[in-house]
C-alpha positions as CSV (number, residue, x, y, z in Angstrom):
1,X,-0.1,0.0,0.3
2,X,1.2,3.4,-1.1
3,X,1.5,6.8,0.4
4,X,-0.3,8.8,-2.5
5,X,-0.2,12.5,-1.2
6,X,-2.5,14.4,-3.5
7,X,0.4,15.0,-5.9
8,X,0.9,13.9,-9.3
9,X,3.0,15.1,-12.3
10,X,-0.7,15.3,-14.0
11,X,-1.2,18.8,-12.1
12,X,1.7,20.0,-14.2
13,X,0.3,18.7,-17.3
14,X,-3.3,20.4,-16.6
15,X,-1.4,23.8,-16.3
16,X,0.3,22.8,-19.4
17,X,-3.0,22.1,-20.8
18,X,-4.8,25.4,-20.1
19,X,-2.1,27.0,-21.5
20,X,-2.5,25.2,-25.3
21,X,0.7,23.4,-25.0
22,X,0.6,20.4,-27.7
23,X,0.0,16.6,-26.4
24,X,3.6,15.7,-27.1
25,X,4.5,18.1,-24.1
26,X,1.9,16.4,-21.8
27,X,3.4,13.2,-22.7
28,X,7.3,14.1,-21.5
29,X,5.6,15.8,-18.1
30,X,3.6,12.8,-17.5
31,X,6.7,10.6,-17.8
32,X,9.2,12.5,-16.1
33,X,10.0,11.4,-12.3
34,X,9.2,13.0,-9.8
35,X,12.4,15.2,-8.5
36,X,13.8,15.6,-5.3
37,X,16.3,18.4,-4.7
38,X,18.0,20.1,-1.6
39,X,16.2,23.2,-0.3
40,X,16.9,26.5,-2.2
41,X,18.6,27.9,0.9
42,X,21.6,25.3,0.5
43,X,20.5,23.4,4.1
44,X,21.5,19.7,3.2
45,X,18.7,18.3,5.9
46,X,15.8,19.6,4.1
47,X,14.8,18.5,0.9
48,X,12.0,19.5,-1.8
49,X,9.8,18.5,-4.7
50,X,7.7,21.6,-6.1
51,X,5.4,22.4,-9.0
52,X,3.6,24.9,-10.7
53,X,0.8,24.7,-7.9
54,X,2.5,22.3,-5.0
55,X,5.2,22.1,-2.6
56,X,6.5,19.0,-0.5
57,X,9.6,20.1,2.1
58,X,11.5,17.1,3.5
59,X,13.4,16.8,6.5
60,X,14.5,13.6,8.7
61,X,11.4,13.5,10.9
62,X,9.0,14.2,8.0
63,X,7.3,15.6,5.3
64,X,4.9,19.1,4.7
65,X,2.7,19.5,2.0
66,X,1.5,22.8,0.9
67,X,-1.1,23.8,-1.8
68,X,-2.1,27.1,-2.0
69,X,-3.1,28.0,1.8
70,X,-3.9,24.4,2.4
71,X,-0.8,22.9,4.4
72,X,-0.7,19.5,6.1
73,X,2.2,17.8,7.9
74,X,3.3,14.7,8.4
75,X,5.6,14.1,11.3
76,X,7.2,11.1,12.9
77,X,6.8,11.4,16.5
78,X,10.1,11.1,18.7
79,X,12.1,10.3,15.6
80,X,16.1,10.2,16.3
81,X,17.8,13.3,16.2
82,X,20.7,11.5,14.4
83,X,18.5,10.6,11.6
84,X,20.3,11.3,8.4
85,X,18.5,12.1,4.9
86,X,20.0,12.2,1.7
87,X,19.4,12.0,-2.1
88,X,19.9,8.7,-3.6
89,X,19.4,7.5,-7.4
90,X,20.7,10.8,-8.9
91,X,18.9,11.9,-11.9
92,X,20.4,13.1,-14.9
93,X,18.7,16.4,-14.7
94,X,19.8,20.0,-12.6
95,X,17.8,22.8,-11.4
96,X,18.7,26.2,-11.9
97,X,17.6,29.1,-9.0
98,X,17.8,32.5,-10.3
99,X,16.3,34.8,-7.4
100,X,17.3,38.6,-6.5
101,X,19.5,40.3,-8.7
102,X,22.8,38.9,-7.1
103,X,24.5,36.5,-9.3
104,X,26.5,35.4,-6.5
105,X,23.3,33.9,-4.7
106,X,22.1,32.3,-7.9
107,X,22.4,28.5,-8.2
108,X,23.0,27.3,-11.3
109,X,23.3,23.2,-10.7
110,X,21.2,22.0,-7.9
111,X,21.1,18.1,-8.3
112,X,17.8,16.3,-8.6
113,X,17.1,12.8,-7.1
114,X,14.5,10.3,-7.8
115,X,14.4,9.2,-4.3
116,X,15.4,10.4,-0.5
117,X,16.3,7.8,2.0
118,X,15.9,8.8,5.6
119,X,18.4,6.0,7.7
120,X,17.9,5.6,11.2
121,X,14.8,7.5,11.5
122,X,14.2,4.8,14.8
123,X,16.6,2.6,15.9
124,X,16.6,0.0,13.2
125,X,13.9,1.6,11.2
126,X,14.4,3.6,7.5
127,X,12.3,5.8,5.7
128,X,12.1,6.2,2.0
129,X,10.1,8.5,-0.1
130,X,10.1,8.2,-4.2
131,X,7.4,8.9,-7.1
132,X,5.2,5.9,-8.5
133,X,3.3,7.1,-11.8
134,X,3.8,10.8,-10.7
135,X,2.6,10.0,-7.0
136,X,4.7,10.9,-3.8
137,X,4.8,7.2,-1.7
138,X,6.9,6.3,1.2
139,X,7.7,2.8,2.9
140,X,9.5,2.1,6.3
141,X,11.8,-0.7,6.6
142,X,12.0,-2.6,10.0
143,X,15.2,-4.5,10.1
144,X,15.8,-7.7,11.9
145,X,15.0,-7.5,15.6
146,X,14.0,-4.1,15.5
147,X,11.0,-2.8,17.2
148,X,7.9,-1.2,15.0
149,X,6.1,-0.1,18.0
150,X,8.9,2.8,17.6
151,X,7.1,4.6,14.7
152,X,4.4,6.9,16.0
153,X,2.7,9.1,13.0
154,X,1.0,12.6,13.7
155,X,-0.9,14.4,11.0
156,X,-1.6,18.1,11.8
157,X,-3.8,20.5,9.7
158,X,-6.6,17.5,9.2
159,X,-8.6,15.7,11.6
160,X,-7.5,12.2,12.3
161,X,-9.0,9.2,13.7
162,X,-8.3,4.9,13.5
163,X,-12.1,3.3,12.0
164,X,-12.9,-0.4,13.2
165,X,-11.6,-1.4,10.0
166,X,-7.8,-0.2,11.1
167,X,-7.9,2.4,8.8
168,X,-6.0,6.1,9.7
169,X,-8.7,8.5,8.4
170,X,-8.2,12.0,8.1
171,X,-8.5,14.9,5.4
172,X,-5.5,13.2,3.7
173,X,-7.0,9.5,4.2
174,X,-4.3,7.0,4.7
175,X,-6.0,3.8,4.4
176,X,-5.0,0.7,6.2
177,X,-1.4,-0.3,5.6
178,X,0.1,-3.1,4.0
179,X,3.0,-5.2,5.7
180,X,5.1,-7.6,4.1
181,X,8.3,-9.6,4.4
182,X,10.5,-11.6,1.5
183,X,10.8,-14.9,1.6
184,X,14.0,-16.6,1.4
185,X,12.4,-17.9,-2.3
186,X,12.0,-14.3,-3.5
187,X,7.7,-14.4,-2.7
188,X,6.5,-11.6,-1.0
189,X,4.7,-12.7,2.4
190,X,1.7,-10.8,3.8
191,X,1.8,-9.8,7.4
192,X,-1.4,-8.7,9.2
193,X,-1.7,-4.9,9.6
194,X,-3.7,-2.2,10.8
195,X,-3.4,1.3,12.2
196,X,-3.5,2.1,16.0
197,X,-4.1,5.1,18.2
198,X,-1.8,5.6,20.6
199,X,-2.2,7.0,24.4
200,X,-0.2,10.0,23.4
201,X,-2.6,10.8,20.5
202,X,-0.3,9.8,17.7
203,X,-0.6,6.8,15.7
204,X,1.2,3.0,14.9
205,X,1.1,-0.1,13.6
206,X,-1.0,-2.9,15.1
207,X,1.0,-6.1,13.5
208,X,0.1,-9.9,13.6
209,X,2.7,-12.5,13.6
210,X,6.0,-12.4,11.6
211,X,9.6,-13.4,11.4
212,X,11.8,-11.3,13.3
213,X,14.6,-12.3,12.1
214,X,14.0,-11.2,8.5
215,X,13.3,-7.4,7.3
216,X,9.8,-5.8,7.6
217,X,7.8,-3.7,5.4
218,X,5.5,-1.5,5.7
219,X,3.5,0.4,3.2
220,X,1.2,2.9,3.9
221,X,-1.3,4.8,1.3
222,X,-3.6,8.0,1.0
223,X,-6.3,8.6,-0.8
224,X,-9.2,11.6,-1.7
225,X,-12.8,11.8,-1.7
226,X,-14.7,15.1,-2.5
227,X,-18.3,16.4,-3.4
228,X,-18.8,18.0,-6.5
229,X,-22.5,19.5,-5.3
230,X,-24.5,22.4,-5.8
231,X,-27.8,24.0,-4.8
232,X,-29.8,21.5,-6.8
233,X,-30.3,18.1,-7.8
234,X,-26.9,16.9,-9.3
235,X,-26.3,13.3,-10.1
236,X,-23.1,12.0,-12.5
237,X,-23.9,9.2,-14.8
238,X,-20.3,8.4,-15.9
239,X,-16.7,8.8,-15.5
240,X,-13.2,8.0,-17.6
241,X,-9.8,8.6,-17.8
242,X,-6.9,9.8,-20.0
243,X,-3.6,8.4,-20.6
244,X,-2.0,11.9,-18.7
245,X,-4.7,10.8,-15.5
246,X,-7.2,13.2,-15.5
247,X,-10.3,12.5,-14.8
248,X,-13.9,13.1,-17.0
249,X,-16.9,13.4,-15.3
250,X,-20.4,13.7,-17.1
251,X,-24.3,13.6,-15.9
252,X,-27.2,16.0,-15.1
253,X,-27.9,19.2,-13.2
254,X,-30.1,21.5,-12.1
255,X,-28.0,23.8,-10.7
256,X,-27.3,27.5,-12.2
257,X,-24.4,27.7,-9.7
258,X,-22.1,24.6,-11.1
259,X,-18.6,25.7,-10.7
260,X,-17.5,26.8,-14.3
261,X,-13.8,26.8,-14.5
262,X,-11.4,26.9,-17.5
263,X,-12.6,27.5,-20.9
264,X,-16.2,26.7,-20.6
265,X,-17.7,26.0,-23.8
266,X,-21.2,26.9,-22.2
267,X,-20.8,29.0,-18.9
268,X,-24.5,29.3,-18.3
269,X,-27.5,26.9,-18.2
270,X,-29.6,26.6,-20.9
271,X,-32.8,24.9,-19.5
272,X,-34.4,23.5,-16.2
273,X,-32.6,20.4,-16.4
274,X,-28.8,20.3,-18.6
275,X,-25.5,18.0,-18.9
276,X,-22.5,18.7,-17.1
277,X,-19.0,17.7,-18.4
278,X,-16.0,18.1,-15.7
279,X,-12.5,17.2,-16.4
280,X,-10.4,16.4,-13.1
281,X,-7.5,16.4,-11.6
282,X,-7.5,13.8,-8.7
283,X,-4.0,14.2,-7.5
284,X,-4.1,17.8,-6.2
285,X,-6.1,19.7,-3.4
286,X,-10.1,19.5,-3.8
287,X,-10.6,23.3,-4.0
288,X,-8.5,23.3,-7.4
289,X,-9.2,19.8,-8.9
290,X,-11.7,21.1,-11.5
291,X,-9.6,21.6,-14.5
292,X,-12.6,22.9,-16.5
293,X,-16.3,22.3,-16.4
294,X,-19.1,23.2,-18.7
295,X,-22.7,23.2,-19.3
296,X,-24.0,21.5,-21.8
297,X,-27.9,21.8,-23.4
298,X,-30.9,23.9,-24.7
299,X,-33.7,25.8,-23.4
300,X,-35.9,22.6,-22.3
301,X,-35.0,19.4,-20.7
302,X,-31.5,17.3,-21.7
303,X,-30.9,14.0,-20.5
304,X,-27.8,12.5,-20.5
305,X,-27.0,8.5,-22.0
306,X,-23.5,7.6,-22.1
307,X,-20.0,8.7,-22.4
308,X,-16.3,7.4,-23.6
309,X,-13.0,9.1,-23.7
310,X,-10.4,8.5,-25.7
311,X,-6.6,8.1,-24.4
312,X,-5.7,11.6,-25.7
313,X,-8.7,13.1,-24.0
314,X,-11.2,13.5,-26.5
315,X,-14.8,13.2,-24.6
316,X,-17.7,11.6,-26.8
317,X,-21.2,12.1,-25.2
318,X,-24.7,10.8,-26.0
319,X,-28.2,11.4,-24.6
320,X,-31.6,12.9,-25.4
321,X,-33.1,16.1,-25.4
322,X,-36.5,17.9,-26.6
323,X,-34.6,21.7,-27.0
324,X,-34.6,23.1,-30.1
325,X,-31.6,24.8,-29.3
326,X,-29.2,22.2,-28.4
327,X,-25.5,23.5,-29.5
328,X,-25.1,22.1,-32.8
329,X,-21.5,21.7,-34.7
330,X,-20.8,20.1,-38.3
331,X,-23.8,18.4,-38.0
332,X,-25.5,15.6,-39.6
333,X,-28.6,16.7,-38.1
334,X,-29.2,20.7,-37.5
335,X,-32.8,20.9,-36.2
336,X,-35.4,18.9,-34.0
337,X,-39.3,20.2,-33.6
338,X,-38.8,21.2,-30.1
339,X,-40.8,20.2,-27.6
340,X,-42.9,17.8,-29.2
341,X,-40.2,15.0,-29.4
342,X,-37.2,13.9,-28.2
343,X,-34.1,13.0,-30.2
344,X,-30.8,11.3,-29.4
345,X,-27.6,13.6,-30.0
346,X,-24.0,12.8,-30.0
347,X,-21.4,15.3,-28.9
348,X,-17.5,15.6,-29.4
349,X,-15.5,17.6,-27.3
350,X,-11.6,18.0,-27.6
351,X,-8.9,18.2,-24.6
352,X,-9.4,22.1,-24.9
353,X,-13.5,21.3,-24.7
354,X,-13.6,23.0,-28.1
355,X,-16.9,21.4,-29.4
356,X,-15.8,19.9,-32.5
357,X,-19.0,18.1,-33.4
358,X,-22.7,17.9,-32.0
359,X,-25.5,16.7,-34.2
360,X,-29.5,15.6,-33.8
361,X,-30.2,12.1,-34.4
362,X,-33.8,11.4,-34.9
363,X,-36.6,11.3,-36.9
364,X,-40.5,12.1,-36.0
365,X,-40.9,10.5,-33.1
366,X,-38.9,9.6,-29.7
367,X,-35.6,8.6,-30.0
368,X,-33.0,8.3,-26.9
369,X,-29.0,8.0,-26.9
370,X,-28.0,5.4,-24.3
371,X,-24.3,3.8,-25.2
372,X,-21.3,5.2,-27.4
373,X,-18.0,4.2,-28.3
374,X,-15.2,5.0,-30.4
375,X,-12.8,3.5,-32.6
376,X,-9.2,4.8,-32.4
377,X,-8.3,3.1,-35.2
378,X,-10.8,4.4,-37.6
379,X,-11.8,8.0,-35.6
380,X,-15.9,7.0,-35.9
381,X,-18.3,7.4,-33.2
382,X,-20.8,4.4,-32.7
383,X,-24.0,5.2,-30.9
384,X,-26.6,2.7,-29.6
385,X,-30.5,3.3,-27.9
386,X,-34.2,3.4,-28.5
387,X,-36.3,4.6,-31.8
388,X,-39.7,5.1,-32.0
389,X,-39.4,6.9,-35.4
390,X,-40.1,4.9,-38.6
391,X,-38.2,8.1,-40.4
392,X,-35.1,7.7,-38.3
393,X,-31.9,8.8,-40.2
394,X,-31.3,5.1,-42.2
395,X,-28.4,4.8,-44.4
396,X,-29.5,2.6,-48.0
397,X,-28.1,-0.7,-47.7
398,X,-28.4,-1.5,-44.3
399,X,-31.4,-3.3,-42.5
400,X,-34.9,-2.5,-43.4
401,X,-37.5,-0.3,-41.1
402,X,-39.0,-0.4,-37.7
403,X,-41.4,-3.1,-36.6
404,X,-41.7,-2.5,-33.3
405,X,-43.1,0.2,-30.8
406,X,-39.5,0.7,-30.1
407,X,-36.4,-0.4,-32.0
408,X,-32.6,-0.6,-31.1
409,X,-30.9,1.6,-33.3
410,X,-26.8,1.6,-34.0
411,X,-25.4,4.6,-35.8
412,X,-21.9,5.5,-36.8
413,X,-20.5,8.9,-37.3
414,X,-17.2,10.1,-39.0
415,X,-16.7,13.5,-37.9
416,X,-13.7,14.1,-40.7
417,X,-16.6,14.4,-43.2
418,X,-19.1,17.6,-43.5
419,X,-22.4,17.7,-42.2
420,X,-25.1,15.1,-43.4
421,X,-22.3,13.1,-44.7
422,X,-21.0,12.6,-41.2
423,X,-23.9,9.9,-40.6
424,X,-22.1,6.9,-42.6
425,X,-24.1,3.9,-41.0
426,X,-27.3,3.2,-39.4
427,X,-29.6,0.2,-38.7
428,X,-32.7,-1.1,-37.0
429,X,-32.4,-4.0,-34.3
430,X,-35.0,-5.3,-32.4
431,X,-38.7,-7.6,-33.1
432,X,-42.4,-6.4,-32.8
433,X,-42.1,-5.4,-29.1
434,X,-40.1,-2.8,-27.5
435,X,-36.1,-3.0,-27.7
436,X,-33.5,-1.2,-26.2
437,X,-30.1,-0.5,-26.9
438,X,-28.1,0.3,-23.7
439,X,-24.1,0.0,-24.5
440,X,-21.9,-0.7,-27.4
441,X,-18.4,-1.6,-27.8
442,X,-15.8,-1.7,-30.5
443,X,-13.9,-5.5,-30.7
444,X,-10.1,-5.8,-31.3
445,X,-11.2,-6.2,-34.8
446,X,-13.0,-3.1,-35.6
447,X,-16.7,-5.0,-35.0
448,X,-19.4,-4.0,-32.7
449,X,-21.1,-5.5,-29.5
450,X,-24.4,-4.2,-28.7
451,X,-26.3,-4.9,-25.5
452,X,-29.6,-4.1,-24.0
453,X,-33.0,-5.5,-23.5
454,X,-35.9,-6.7,-25.6
455,X,-39.5,-7.6,-24.9
456,X,-39.9,-9.2,-28.6
457,X,-40.6,-12.8,-28.8
458,X,-39.1,-12.2,-32.6
459,X,-36.1,-10.0,-32.0
460,X,-33.5,-10.9,-34.7
461,X,-31.8,-14.0,-33.7
462,X,-28.8,-14.8,-36.3
463,X,-25.6,-17.3,-36.1
464,X,-25.4,-20.2,-34.2
465,X,-27.2,-18.3,-30.8
466,X,-26.7,-19.5,-27.2
467,X,-30.1,-18.6,-26.5
468,X,-32.5,-18.4,-29.7
469,X,-35.5,-18.6,-27.8
470,X,-37.1,-15.5,-26.1
471,X,-37.0,-16.7,-22.2
472,X,-40.1,-14.3,-21.3
473,X,-41.0,-10.6,-19.5
474,X,-38.3,-9.1,-21.0
475,X,-34.9,-10.5,-21.7
476,X,-31.0,-9.1,-21.8
477,X,-30.5,-8.9,-25.6
478,X,-26.5,-9.1,-27.1
479,X,-25.5,-8.5,-30.9
480,X,-22.4,-8.7,-32.9
481,X,-22.3,-6.6,-36.0
482,X,-19.9,-6.0,-39.0
483,X,-21.2,-2.2,-40.2
484,X,-18.8,-2.8,-43.5
485,X,-21.0,-5.8,-44.4
486,X,-24.3,-3.3,-45.1
487,X,-27.3,-5.2,-45.0
488,X,-25.5,-8.7,-44.0
489,X,-24.1,-6.7,-40.9
490,X,-25.7,-8.7,-38.2
491,X,-22.9,-11.7,-37.6
492,X,-24.6,-12.8,-34.5
493,X,-27.2,-12.1,-31.5
494,X,-28.7,-13.7,-28.7
495,X,-31.4,-13.7,-25.9
496,X,-29.8,-13.9,-22.5
497,X,-32.4,-14.5,-19.5
498,X,-34.7,-16.6,-17.8
499,X,-38.8,-16.3,-17.2
500,X,-38.9,-13.1,-15.9
501,X,-37.3,-9.2,-16.4
502,X,-34.2,-8.6,-17.1
503,X,-31.8,-6.3,-18.9
504,X,-27.7,-5.8,-20.0
505,X,-26.8,-2.2,-19.0
506,X,-23.1,-2.8,-20.0
507,X,-20.8,-4.5,-22.7
508,X,-17.3,-4.7,-23.0
509,X,-14.9,-7.0,-25.2
510,X,-12.0,-8.7,-24.0
511,X,-8.9,-9.3,-25.7
512,X,-10.2,-12.7,-27.2
513,X,-12.8,-10.9,-28.4
514,X,-15.5,-12.2,-26.2
515,X,-18.5,-10.1,-24.8
516,X,-18.7,-9.5,-21.4
517,X,-22.4,-8.7,-20.5
518,X,-24.0,-7.3,-16.8
519,X,-27.2,-5.6,-15.9
520,X,-29.7,-7.0,-13.6
521,X,-32.3,-9.8,-13.7
522,X,-35.4,-10.6,-11.7
523,X,-35.6,-14.6,-13.0
524,X,-34.4,-16.8,-10.4
525,X,-33.8,-19.3,-13.4
526,X,-31.3,-16.9,-15.5
527,X,-28.6,-19.3,-16.6
528,X,-25.4,-19.5,-14.7
529,X,-22.2,-21.6,-15.2
530,X,-20.7,-24.0,-12.3
531,X,-17.6,-21.5,-12.4
532,X,-19.9,-19.0,-10.9
533,X,-19.3,-16.3,-7.9
534,X,-23.2,-17.1,-6.9
535,X,-25.5,-19.5,-8.7
536,X,-28.7,-19.2,-6.8
537,X,-31.0,-16.0,-7.1
538,X,-30.4,-13.5,-4.1
539,X,-34.3,-12.6,-4.3
540,X,-35.7,-9.1,-5.5
541,X,-33.4,-8.4,-8.3
542,X,-30.0,-9.5,-8.7
543,X,-27.0,-8.2,-10.7
544,X,-25.7,-10.5,-13.2
545,X,-22.3,-10.5,-15.1
546,X,-22.2,-13.3,-18.2
547,X,-19.4,-14.1,-20.5
548,X,-20.2,-14.9,-24.3
549,X,-18.0,-16.7,-26.7
550,X,-19.6,-17.4,-30.2
551,X,-16.5,-18.6,-31.6
552,X,-17.3,-22.2,-29.9
553,X,-19.3,-24.7,-32.1
554,X,-21.2,-26.1,-29.0
555,X,-23.8,-23.1,-29.0
556,X,-24.8,-24.6,-25.3
557,X,-21.0,-23.8,-24.1
558,X,-20.7,-20.4,-25.5
559,X,-21.8,-19.1,-22.1
560,X,-18.1,-19.6,-20.8
561,X,-18.9,-17.6,-17.7
562,X,-22.3,-16.3,-15.7
563,X,-23.3,-15.5,-12.3
564,X,-26.0,-13.7,-10.5
565,X,-24.5,-11.1,-7.8
566,X,-27.0,-10.0,-4.7
567,X,-28.4,-10.4,-1.7
568,X,-31.9,-10.9,-0.6
569,X,-33.0,-7.3,-1.6
570,X,-32.8,-5.0,-4.6
571,X,-29.2,-5.0,-6.4
572,X,-28.0,-3.4,-9.9
573,X,-25.2,-2.7,-11.6
574,X,-24.7,0.4,-13.5
575,X,-20.8,0.4,-14.8
576,X,-18.5,-2.4,-15.7
577,X,-14.9,-1.3,-16.8
578,X,-12.3,-4.2,-18.0
579,X,-8.8,-3.5,-16.9
580,X,-5.8,-4.9,-19.0
581,X,-5.1,-8.0,-16.8
582,X,-9.0,-9.2,-17.3
583,X,-10.4,-8.2,-14.2
584,X,-13.8,-6.3,-14.2
585,X,-14.4,-3.5,-11.9
586,X,-18.2,-3.1,-11.5
587,X,-20.1,-0.6,-9.7
588,X,-24.0,-0.2,-8.8
589,X,-26.2,0.1,-6.0
590,X,-27.6,-2.2,-3.0
591,X,-30.2,-2.4,-0.4
592,X,-29.3,-5.9,0.5
593,X,-27.0,-6.7,4.3
594,X,-24.7,-9.2,4.4
595,X,-22.9,-9.2,1.0
596,X,-19.7,-10.9,1.4
597,X,-17.4,-7.9,1.6
598,X,-13.5,-8.0,1.6
599,X,-11.3,-7.9,4.8
600,X,-9.9,-4.3,3.8
601,X,-13.5,-3.0,2.7
602,X,-14.3,0.8,2.7
603,X,-17.0,-0.1,4.5
604,X,-18.3,-3.5,5.3
605,X,-21.6,-3.2,6.5
606,X,-24.5,-2.1,5.0
607,X,-25.9,0.9,6.6
608,X,-29.0,0.3,6.0
609,X,-30.5,2.3,3.1
610,X,-29.6,2.5,-0.5
611,X,-25.8,2.1,-0.4
612,X,-23.6,2.3,-3.8
613,X,-21.0,-0.9,-3.9
614,X,-17.9,-1.8,-5.5
615,X,-16.8,-4.9,-6.8
616,X,-13.4,-6.1,-8.4
617,X,-14.1,-9.6,-10.1
618,X,-11.6,-11.6,-11.9
619,X,-13.9,-14.1,-13.5
620,X,-11.1,-16.5,-14.8
621,X,-11.1,-17.9,-10.9
622,X,-13.8,-19.7,-10.4
623,X,-16.5,-19.1,-7.5
624,X,-15.9,-16.8,-4.7
625,X,-12.0,-16.8,-5.9
626,X,-13.0,-14.5,-8.3
627,X,-13.5,-11.8,-5.7
628,X,-10.6,-9.4,-5.6
629,X,-12.7,-6.7,-3.5
630,X,-16.1,-5.8,-2.6
631,X,-17.4,-3.0,-0.5
632,X,-20.5,-1.3,0.1
633,X,-20.3,3.1,0.2
634,X,-23.1,4.7,1.8
635,X,-24.6,7.0,4.9
636,X,-27.5,8.4,5.8
637,X,-30.1,8.6,2.7
638,X,-29.6,7.3,-0.7
639,X,-26.2,6.4,-2.6
640,X,-25.7,5.2,-6.1
641,X,-22.7,4.3,-7.7
642,X,-23.2,5.0,-11.8
643,X,-19.7,5.6,-12.8
644,X,-16.5,3.3,-12.0
645,X,-13.1,3.6,-13.6
646,X,-9.8,2.0,-12.8
647,X,-6.1,3.9,-13.8
648,X,-3.0,1.7,-14.7
649,X,-1.6,2.7,-11.2
650,X,-5.0,0.4,-9.7
651,X,-6.6,3.2,-8.8
652,X,-10.1,3.2,-8.3
653,X,-12.6,6.2,-9.1
654,X,-16.1,6.1,-8.0
655,X,-18.9,8.2,-9.0
656,X,-22.6,9.0,-8.6
657,X,-24.8,10.8,-6.5
658,X,-25.7,10.9,-3.0
659,X,-28.5,12.5,-0.9
660,X,-26.4,12.0,2.5
661,X,-22.7,13.2,4.1
662,X,-21.1,9.7,2.4
663,X,-17.6,10.8,3.6
664,X,-18.6,11.5,7.4
665,X,-17.7,7.6,8.0
666,X,-14.4,8.2,6.8
667,X,-13.9,11.7,8.6
668,X,-13.9,13.4,5.3
669,X,-15.7,16.1,4.5
670,X,-19.8,17.0,5.4
671,X,-21.7,17.2,2.3
672,X,-22.3,20.7,1.2
673,X,-25.9,21.2,0.6
674,X,-29.0,20.0,2.1
675,X,-30.3,17.0,3.6
676,X,-31.9,15.3,0.4
677,X,-30.6,17.3,-2.3
678,X,-28.9,15.2,-4.4
679,X,-25.0,15.9,-4.9
680,X,-22.1,14.2,-7.2
681,X,-19.4,11.9,-5.1
682,X,-16.1,11.5,-6.1
683,X,-14.1,9.0,-4.2
684,X,-10.3,7.4,-5.0
685,X,-8.6,4.4,-3.9
686,X,-6.7,1.5,-4.2
687,X,-7.7,-1.9,-3.2
688,X,-4.8,-3.7,-3.9
689,X,-3.0,-1.2,-1.3
690,X,-5.4,-1.5,1.4
């Protein structure tokens, strides 16, 4: 577990961004090591690490983080006065200081170091500070025979306490530490560890049994949490990130006092309910985390559907609107009959919050956009949702007309073209009932997977389908398309469900081209597999996670993994992300007590209302071995986690809405608006480091 003190080189990148520096410069900043250097006054007992908006100052007995007027001190109480701090891992770079007009006081070559080593912090105990992926971290090394009870931490500038899970909670939240030893064969042997409060008010470590003849390493972590709430109702529905570590959050707001920062595309609200988009730097003080933010919307209500973010920070959003003045740019369709129908829309913002493309998408009846994907190889935007329009803009050569009360639509946009020519593909999917596309994903080979729900007993089923017949009550529906084939684009489709209602809300595609689908079900006979985490229906409403491999010739074996997830009450999944290692990160809501939370859970027990939850699942491991992490997240009132994201560092970020003071249980900030108002929340942590 790492100490992550609200610092990342991404904060430098955000400053560069607002100045308009090309992305290549950002890559240089992002990959630069965190540099430690001796203090400007030449005092060799002090080191600093600084950026445009922050400064760390280190002494042998602790560190001070300062950002604007905010200052937090981490000190090692009772540290040995003879402890020696020195820079190690000298870097090829140097720093120059030209202060004042006396050249004799200028320092032209200040050495830069990759690490700070504190030797003899306590007898037999050393510390090392270093940067990892732009974040400041520290480790404590307890030498054979030394007493870890000597370590006493103090946090000044933030209220601190230890919760019942052994986490040290403060304005900067140090989570439960990880302690380990290296065995003779080189493997890591974990040691049970938790924080404890000492009688003198300092904090130390309570450790389980370990081999005192070997070195012990204690590795703490720090995370941040914040509200993004204003005077009215605000809900975040999606979160994504770019390769520079910035987060993007989007949702809806009724607040006219939304905090607008940076080069806002639309600084004022357009109607009663607008969309919002925020770019967040999660590694700086919450008061300056918002790099930019904007309203998006027209004079009537606008609804959020979905968002995706490209690696270089391009943002793509879909939803639906009744506003005749919804912003348009290079639009395939620039008008709507205002107030009479709802159209889907597609928006594309670049990393500087410039609206590069925006268009209505719909016909003469109601149309709704729910899922959006971006193909970085072709530059095309893919959208799915539901349409009730017989004249939904359909490209010649694709599947025929609408046959149900609502059909799924799949539309491709090529924004490199102009106007109406930007719409390069469009088709209906579904049957004679009501069908909705909820999510769309681009496979490694450039084909598309679409997931949603069908109330049609005769939805179009193609290929060696896993489930060719309608289960009843409403089934999940999964389809595989290759738009390059025109009218023959539908390669494979299947129902997925039992004899009652289910709907797929998310689809992702793994490196093998398999579709991973999640959603909710109230069917006790929803199909599960022998390797499932949970084979039996919990009750009321359960979530489900299923993996379909259509390349398997035996259609009955195509469902390679499928599980319920939930307790006796209502449980639902709203977002799912696939990490490079095959782990699934899942968020949603639960009203079920007794879920089997992890030992290191942020919140081990249900609080009695509606809670958010966080699940990290590795489907390649059968049964309960597949759960890497599970936690409730809640407080008084209602909490729902609509969006989840994971960075390459392993940091998880969760967003949604709360009507209660969700962080009060962790010693964090109080809710900024009245009870009952829904505020956006954002929380970040690293479960592998707890």
